[in-house]
C-alpha positions, 0 to 999 in steps of 0.5 A: 403835954397839956389837956385841952377841954372844949365846953359847949355853951350852945344851950346858954347862948340859945337861952339868952338869945330867946330871952333877948328876942322875947324882950324885943317882941314884948317891947314892940308889943308895948310900943304898938299898944301905946301907938294904937291907944294914942290913935284912938285918943287923937281921933276922938274915939273916946267916950268911957276909955274902954276901947283904949283899955281893951288894946292888947298884945301877946308875944308868940316866941315860937313863931317870933311874932306879936299878936295885937288886937282890941277886945272891945266888941265895937273896936272892929267898927272903928278900925274898919269904918264903912264895912259895918258902920260909917265911923270916921277916922278908923284904922287906928291899929293899921296906922299904929303898924304902918306909921311906926315900922321904923320905930319897931325895927329900932327897938328890935335892933337896939335890944338884939345888939345888946345880945352881941 
């Protein structure tokens, strides 16, 4: 009679899944940043380039989310025109999210399929 030994790979599998999820979230954050910066440029909100350079993202792996923002103090005036100032062509971040949902989903799907 042969001995059968079972070994759990749960820890390694979960670790690799977290790694792939982090890669997917980081790639989505980078793509979002790229799209927001393109919106800033295309809408003519460029003087010094500071607002483009201030577009940021941060991955929160625990909550499976990407936090996006812009650290330029005047970015809120451009993103939300009419609320604080009347700057035309705002919503560069909202449009980067809404107009590219399919892209973000494809990025996540492509990376996570590599896990399987």
